[in-house]
C-alpha positions in Angstrom: -46.1 -42.6 21.2 -42.7 -43.2 19.6 -39.7 -41.3 21.0 -38.1 -39.0 18.5 -34.4 -38.3 18.9 -34.0 -34.5 18.8 -30.6 -34.8 17.1 -32.1 -36.7 14.2 -34.4 -33.8 13.3 -31.6 -31.3 13.5 -30.0 -30.5 10.2 -26.9 -28.4 10.0 -26.3 -26.4 6.9 -22.7 -26.0 6.1 -21.5 -22.4 6.9 -19.9 -20.8 4.0 -16.7 -19.0 5.0 -16.8 -15.4 3.9 -13.3 -14.4 2.9 -12.5 -10.9 3.7 -10.2 -9.0 1.4 -7.2 -7.4 3.1 -7.3 -3.7 3.8 -5.5 -1.7 1.2 -3.0 1.0 1.8 -1.7 3.9 -0.3 2.0 4.4 -0.3 2.6 8.2 -0.3 5.8 10.1 -0.9 5.9 13.6 0.8 7.5 16.7 -0.7 10.6 18.3 0.8 12.8 21.2 -0.4 16.0 19.2 -0.5 15.7 15.9 -2.4 16.5 16.3 -6.1 13.6 15.7 -8.5 15.7 13.2 -10.4 16.2 11.1 -7.3 12.5 11.0 -6.6 11.8 9.9 -10.2 14.5 7.2 -9.9 13.0 6.0 -6.6 9.5 5.8 -7.9 10.8 3.8 -11.0 12.9 1.5 -8.8 10.4 0.5 -6.1 7.0 1.0 -7.9 7.9 -0.2 -11.4 6.6 2.9 -13.0 7.7 4.2 -16.4 9.7 7.4 -16.7 6.6 9.3 -17.7 4.5 7.9 -14.8 7.3 8.5 -12.3 7.7 12.1 -13.6 4.0 12.8 -13.3 3.9 11.5 -9.7 7.1 13.5 -8.9 5.5 16.7 -10.2 2.4 16.0 -8.2 4.5 15.6 -5.1 6.3 18.8 -5.9 3.2 20.9 -6.6 0.7 19.4 -4.2 2.9 18.2 -1.3 2.4 14.5 -1.7 1.8 11.8 -4.3 0.4 8.3 -4.3 2.9 5.8 -5.7 0.8 2.7 -5.4 -1.9 0.8 -3.5 -1.1 -2.5 -1.8 -2.0 -4.8 1.1 -0.5 -3.7 4.4 2.5 -6.0 4.3 3.6 -4.9 0.8 2.8 -1.2 1.6 5.0 -1.3 4.7 7.8 -3.0 2.8 7.7 -0.5 -0.1 7.7 2.4 2.5 10.7 1.0 4.3 12.5 0.4 1.0 12.0 4.1 0.0 13.0 5.4 3.4 16.2 3.2 3.5 17.2 4.1 0.0 16.8 7.8 0.7 18.8 7.5 3.9 21.6 5.6 2.1 21.8 8.4 -0.4 21.6 11.1 2.4 18.2 12.6 1.3 15.5 13.5 3.7 12.7 12.0 1.5 9.7 10.9 3.5 7.3 8.1 2.7 4.1 7.1 4.6 1.3 4.6 4.2 -2.4 5.5 4.6 -5.3 3.0 4.9 -8.0 3.3 2.3 -11.4 3.2 4.0 
């Protein structure tokens, strides 16, 4: 009886790498009673590239509902945008708050 090498019969199929999309995060601006509406509109336009109409709509949502989503990004970009908004508000002495929230 001929000897059969076990490794000759073994065939490996190439594993396909499954790329996982990065988790996405909402960048949210919170309402406060001190930051002027014009400043919020300007901030949204500046850091989220929104038109005046879009920025105004988001600002009104922030004002009436307490928060507004300015954009959805991967975590690195969302953190950068959040920090830009917070630093810009601090430079102009406004208490505007911005957070990020993971989308499940």
